[in-house]
C-alpha positions in Angstrom: 36.1 51.6 85.4 34.6 48.1 85.4 37.6 46.6 87.2 39.5 47.7 90.4 42.2 50.2 89.5 44.4 52.6 91.6 43.2 56.1 92.4 46.2 57.8 90.9 45.3 61.1 92.6 45.9 59.4 96.0 49.1 57.7 95.1 51.2 60.1 97.2 48.9 59.9 100.3 49.0 57.3 103.0 45.3 56.4 103.0 44.0 55.0 106.3 40.3 54.6 105.5 37.9 55.2 102.7 34.1 55.5 102.7 31.6 55.8 99.8 28.3 57.6 99.6 25.8 57.4 96.7 28.0 59.4 94.4 30.9 60.7 96.5 33.9 59.3 98.2 35.9 60.2 101.3 39.5 59.2 102.0 41.2 59.7 105.4 45.0 60.1 105.4 47.3 58.9 108.1 47.8 62.5 109.2 44.1 63.1 109.9 43.3 65.0 106.7 40.0 64.2 105.0 39.9 64.2 101.2 36.7 64.1 99.1 35.7 63.7 95.5 32.6 62.9 93.4 29.3 64.7 93.2 28.8 67.8 95.4 25.2 68.8 94.7 24.4 69.2 98.5 27.8 70.1 99.9 28.8 66.5 100.7 32.5 67.2 99.7 32.8 69.8 102.5 34.7 72.4 100.5 32.3 75.2 100.9 30.7 74.9 97.5 28.0 72.9 95.8 27.5 72.0 92.1 25.8 69.4 90.1 29.1 68.5 88.3 31.5 66.0 89.5 34.8 66.8 91.2 37.0 63.9 90.0 40.2 64.9 91.9 40.3 64.4 95.7 40.4 67.8 97.5 40.7 68.6 101.2 37.6 68.9 103.3 37.6 72.2 105.1 37.5 70.9 108.7 37.9 73.7 111.3 41.5 74.8 112.0 43.4 72.3 114.2 40.9 69.4 113.7 42.4 66.1 112.6 40.1 63.2 111.9 40.6 59.6 113.0 37.6 58.0 111.2 35.2 58.9 108.4 31.8 57.8 107.2 29.8 58.7 104.1 26.0 58.6 103.9 24.0 58.9 100.7 24.6 62.7 100.2 26.3 63.6 103.5 29.6 63.0 105.3 31.0 62.6 108.8 34.5 62.9 110.4 35.3 61.8 113.9 38.2 63.1 116.0 40.4 61.4 118.7 38.6 63.5 121.3 35.2 62.1 120.3 34.0 65.1 118.4 31.9 64.4 115.3 31.7 66.8 112.4 29.0 66.5 109.7 28.2 68.2 106.4 26.2 67.8 103.2 22.5 67.1 102.8 20.6 67.5 106.0 17.0 67.1 104.9 16.4 64.1 107.0 18.0 65.5 110.1 21.0 63.3 109.6 23.6 66.0 110.3 22.7 66.0 114.0 22.4 69.8 114.4 18.8 69.9 115.4 17.6 71.0 112.0 17.1 69.7 108.5 19.4 72.3 106.9 22.1 71.2 104.6 25.7 72.4 105.2 28.5 73.0 102.7 31.2 73.0 105.4 31.7 70.7 108.4 30.1 71.6 111.7 30.2 69.7 115.0 27.1 67.6 115.6 25.3 68.0 118.9 26.3 64.7 120.5 25.6 64.7 124.2 28.9 62.8 124.9 32.1 61.8 123.1 31.7 59.4 120.2 34.2 56.6 119.3 32.6 55.1 116.2 30.1 56.2 113.5 28.2 54.6 110.7 25.9 56.2 108.2 22.8 55.0 106.4 21.1 56.7 103.5 19.5 59.4 105.7 20.4 58.5 109.3 23.5 58.0 111.6 24.3 55.7 114.4 27.3 56.4 116.7 28.8 54.5 119.6 29.7 56.6 122.6 32.9 56.3 124.7 30.7 54.8 127.5 29.4 52.0 125.2 26.0 53.6 124.5 24.5 54.1 121.0 23.2 57.4 119.6 21.0 57.7 116.6 19.6 60.6 114.5 18.1 61.3 111.2 15.3 59.5 109.4 15.1 55.7 109.4 11.7 55.2 108.0 9.9 56.1 104.8 10.3 59.3 102.9 6.5 59.7 102.9 6.4 59.6 106.7 9.1 62.3 106.9 7.2 64.6 104.5 4.1 64.2 106.7 6.0 64.8 110.0 5.5 68.1 111.9 8.3 70.6 112.3 8.7 69.4 115.9 9.0 65.8 114.9 11.6 66.6 112.2 13.6 68.7 114.8 13.5 65.9 117.3 14.8 63.4 114.7 17.6 65.8 113.9 19.2 65.6 117.3 21.4 62.7 118.6 19.2 60.5 120.7 20.2 57.7 123.1 19.2 54.2 122.3 18.6 51.6 124.9 19.2 48.0 123.7 17.3 45.4 125.6 18.8 41.9 125.1 16.7 40.2 127.7 13.6 39.8 125.5 14.5 36.3 124.5 13.8 36.3 120.8 16.3 39.1 119.9 17.2 42.6 120.7 14.8 45.5 120.6 15.8 49.1 120.5 14.0 51.9 122.3 15.0 55.5 121.7 14.2 58.4 124.1 15.3 61.9 123.3 17.9 63.3 125.7 15.7 66.3 126.6 12.8 64.0 127.5 15.0 62.0 129.8 16.3 65.1 131.5 12.7 66.4 132.0 11.5 63.1 133.3 14.4 62.6 135.7 13.4 65.3 138.1 
């Protein structure tokens, strides 16, 4: 369609939020159900399958039993769902570490990210994620630089990028904010 038109398959749902990836869409209902449609080549629809064909009709994401989402975010080929308790579930393409599980594996079903504390907001880039914590901090994970640099990274560097990492925002620099990230494990080792 070249002009805005209703998504007829969602006409009987009370949609609270929508989010679009490169070629897939998420819709969050008022009851906490996440629906997904579009391309599913890397599992970004969260239904347990993957195919190069499009899924034009919204279908339920297979979140774990009893999990209701309060917010959603779509990256390029991956997806996130946040709960009222601050749990974050991710699925889809993980090649940049953007799923937050400590690896670059892709997932066809939602799995809880390894956030060190509850999350209250999430935003996705093409291959990375930023999340605001309940205490007002910011976590980041995934790849924020060039694809060439990611390909040249060691396994240890890729694994470190695949874990949620605290960011310290320094607003006292005068000309603007700078961000410094330090892996949670490194802070724990250095704290002794």
